[in-house]
Structure formats: C-alpha cells, structure tokens
MIVEXLUM-274352 format. One line per 10 residues: their letters; for each residue x negated, y negated, z of N, C-alpha, C. Coordinates in Angstrom, 2 decimals. Each point is the difference from the previous one (the first is absolute). Layout:
% MIVEXLUM-274352
a) X,Y,Z,X,Y,Z,X,Y,Z | ...
% end
This chain:
% MIVEXLUM-274352
mtkadyecsd) -0.81,1.18,0.02,0.79,-1.16,-0.12,-0.82,-1.31,0.14 | 0.53,-1.08,-0.46,-0.75,-1.15,-0.06,0.27,-0.95,1.08 | -0.87,-1.13,-0.02,0.17,-0.95,1.04,1.33,-0.77,-0.10 | 0.47,-0.13,-1.32,1.27,-0.67,-0.32,1.21,0.81,0.56 | -0.15,1.33,-0.06,1.02,0.85,0.56,0.13,-0.16,1.51 | -1.20,-0.15,0.71,0.14,-0.23,1.45,0.49,-1.42,0.22 | -0.44,-1.01,-0.76,0.48,-1.33,0.26,1.47,-0.13,-0.09 | 0.53,0.65,-1.07,1.51,-0.09,-0.32,0.78,0.82,1.10 | -0.45,1.06,0.36,0.50,0.85,1.06,0.01,-0.73,1.36 | -0.99,-0.69,0.26,-0.15,-0.75,1.23,1.02,-1.11,0.09
klseqalsdi) 0.15,-0.78,-1.10,1.02,-1.11,-0.14,1.40,0.65,0.25 | 0.34,1.07,-0.77,1.33,0.64,0.20,0.18,0.48,1.35 | -1.03,0.57,0.67,0.14,0.44,1.33,0.31,-1.21,1.01 | -0.68,-1.07,-0.23,0.30,-1.20,0.79,1.46,-0.42,-0.07 | 0.59,0.02,-1.15,1.31,-0.27,-0.26,1.00,1.11,0.66 | -0.41,1.18,-0.10,0.82,1.11,0.61,-0.03,-0.13,1.54 | -1.15,-0.32,0.53,-0.07,-0.16,1.45,0.79,-1.21,0.47 | 0.13,-0.99,-0.72,0.83,-1.21,0.49,1.42,0.36,-0.27 | 0.34,0.86,-0.98,1.34,0.44,-0.24,0.54,0.88,1.09 | -0.83,0.86,0.58,0.47,0.80,1.05,0.54,-0.73,1.18
eldvdpirwl) -0.55,-1.08,0.25,0.54,-0.90,1.08,1.45,-0.48,-0.17 | 0.32,-0.18,-1.38,1.37,-0.48,-0.33,1.00,1.08,-0.12 | -0.41,1.23,-0.32,0.86,1.09,-0.27,0.42,0.80,1.26 | 1.16,0.08,0.45,0.31,0.72,1.14,0.18,1.55,-0.20 | 0.02,0.43,-1.19,0.14,1.34,-0.43,-1.29,0.59,-0.41 | -0.69,0.86,0.84,-1.36,0.48,-0.44,0.13,0.95,-1.10 | 1.03,0.73,-0.15,0.11,0.94,-1.16,0.09,-0.78,-1.33 | 0.79,-1.02,0.07,0.03,-0.84,-1.30,-1.39,-0.60,-0.32 | -0.73,-0.46,1.02,-1.29,-0.47,-0.20,-1.00,1.10,-0.57 | 0.06,1.18,0.61,-0.75,1.11,-0.62,0.35,0.34,-1.36
dkyaklyqni) 1.24,0.02,-0.36,0.49,0.20,-1.37,-0.60,-1.08,-0.94 | 0.14,-1.12,0.50,-0.42,-1.29,-0.92,-1.51,0.12,-0.32 | -0.84,0.40,1.04,-1.40,-0.07,-0.19,-0.63,1.36,-0.22 | 0.76,1.04,-0.37,-0.51,1.42,-0.21,-0.99,-0.05,-1.11 | 0.31,-0.71,-1.17,-0.92,0.05,-1.20,-1.36,-0.69,0.50 | -0.01,-1.07,0.75,-1.19,-0.60,0.38,-0.77,0.99,0.84 | 0.65,0.62,1.01,-0.67,1.03,0.76,-0.68,1.09,-0.84 | 0.69,0.45,-0.98,-0.44,1.10,-0.88,-1.22,-0.59,-0.78 | 0.05,-1.20,-0.52,-1.11,-0.58,-0.71,-1.23,-0.18,0.87 | 0.19,-0.40,1.27,-1.09,-0.11,0.89,-0.61,1.31,0.29
cklqepgdtk) 0.80,1.00,0.21,-0.59,1.35,0.25,-0.86,0.48,-1.13 | 0.32,-0.45,-1.18,-0.81,0.42,-1.29,-1.31,-0.69,-0.02 | -0.18,-1.21,0.81,-1.25,-0.69,-0.09,-1.09,0.78,0.52 | 0.26,0.98,0.89,-0.98,0.81,0.65,-0.12,1.35,-0.73 | -1.31,0.22,-0.29,-0.25,1.30,-0.64,0.21,1.15,0.94 | 0.45,1.19,-0.47,0.16,1.19,0.87,-1.30,0.37,0.73 | 0.05,0.24,1.19,-1.12,0.34,0.81,-0.97,-1.21,0.41 | 0.44,-1.17,-0.25,-0.72,-1.22,0.26,0.12,-0.28,1.45 | -0.99,-0.30,0.78,0.06,-0.23,1.35,-0.08,-1.34,0.48 | -0.21,-0.95,-1.06,-0.03,-1.52,0.34,1.46,-0.43,0.33
pimlfgikfy) 0.12,-1.04,0.87,1.31,-0.58,0.19,0.64,-0.38,-1.31 | 1.35,0.18,-0.08,0.72,-0.34,-1.24,-0.11,-1.48,-0.28 | -0.20,-0.79,0.90,-0.02,-1.47,-0.14,-1.39,-0.57,-0.48 | -0.98,0.94,-0.19,-1.39,-0.47,-0.34,-0.23,0.23,-1.49 | -0.37,-1.05,-0.67,-0.52,0.11,-1.34,-1.38,-0.75,-0.15 | -0.89,0.76,-0.33,-1.50,-0.61,0.02,-0.29,-0.35,1.44 | -0.27,-1.25,0.20,-0.42,-0.49,1.41,1.16,-0.86,0.55 | 1.20,-0.10,-0.64,1.03,-0.83,0.46,1.19,0.85,0.43 | 0.46,-0.48,1.27,1.24,0.64,0.58,1.23,-0.82,-0.41 | 1.00,0.76,-0.45,1.25,-0.67,-0.44,1.00,0.27,1.25
lqlgsfhgty) 0.06,-0.87,0.92,0.60,0.20,1.24,1.58,0.17,-0.13 | 0.59,-0.84,-0.81,1.46,0.15,-0.28,0.45,1.45,-0.55 | -0.82,0.39,-0.92,0.20,1.36,-0.56,-0.11,1.07,1.10 | -0.99,-0.14,0.85,-0.16,1.04,1.05,1.10,-0.07,0.98 | 0.37,-1.22,0.44,1.17,-0.26,0.84,1.28,0.61,-0.50 | 0.24,-0.31,-1.28,1.26,0.59,-0.61,-0.03,1.46,-0.05 | -1.09,0.51,-0.34,-0.11,1.52,-0.06,0.21,0.65,1.33 | -0.55,-0.58,0.97,0.22,0.49,1.39,1.49,-0.17,0.48 | 0.50,-1.09,-0.29,1.36,-0.35,0.45,1.00,0.98,-0.73 | -0.28,0.13,-1.28,0.90,0.88,-0.79,-0.08,1.46,0.47
qklmilhqyt) -1.19,0.45,0.28,-0.12,1.43,0.60,0.77,0.02,1.26 | -0.21,-0.87,0.85,0.57,0.13,1.40,1.60,-0.03,-0.19 | 0.51,-0.75,-0.85,1.48,-0.07,-0.20,0.56,1.28,-0.62 | -0.88,0.52,-0.86,0.43,1.32,-0.65,0.04,1.08,1.05 | -0.93,0.06,0.91,0.02,0.99,0.99,1.22,-0.24,1.02 | 0.09,-1.29,0.43,1.06,-0.37,0.97,1.40,0.34,-0.52 | 0.19,-0.24,-1.26,1.28,0.22,-0.62,0.12,1.38,-0.76 | -0.94,0.69,0.03,0.00,1.26,-0.75,0.23,-0.17,-1.38 | -0.56,-0.88,-0.66,0.24,-0.45,-1.34,-1.09,0.62,-0.89 | 0.47,0.48,-1.23,-0.91,0.60,-0.92,0.14,-0.62,-1.37
ikdl) -1.03,-0.05,-0.69,0.07,-0.45,-1.35,-0.17,1.12,-0.94 | 0.89,0.09,-1.02,-0.20,1.04,-0.97,-1.00,-0.45,-1.05 | -0.63,0.98,-0.51,-1.05,-0.15,-1.04,-1.16,-0.93,0.56 | -0.41,0.22,1.27,-1.19,-0.66,0.45,-1.23,0.77,-0.25
% end
C-alpha cells in the first residue's frame, strides 16, 4: 500500500471517529463504516507484525484509533462483517 492510501484512510478515520459521537446507534455506525474498516484491514500484509497505523516512519493515529474502536464495538455488539 502507498502513503496516499494511509493518508486517505487516516482522514476518513478522523471523520468516522467524530461521527460516532453524534450517532446513538452503534450498529448503524458499524454498518456505515464497515467498508472503511475492511480497507484498513487490507493495508496490513498477512503475517505483518508492525502496528496497522505505521507506514514507513509515520504513525497515522486516527487510523489506529478508528481500527481499535471499530474492533471493540464489533466485539461488544457481536457484530460481524461478511466478506472480510
């Protein structure tokens, strides 16, 4: 993946994280941002041990925060994404 992929995902993650504060329905939020979560999961190569938010020497903190928040809500609400 490219630096541009990470930068774009980081910006979208920032938007999603601000949106979660406005949305009272976590399942609706999970549905709305499922594609973003799937795309972020694809940023990391299988077997890669580096943090998902790291590209080169730069950390994309919004991306990492979104990924962690999404995973926590998935577990909490027993939510699954098909075709992940």
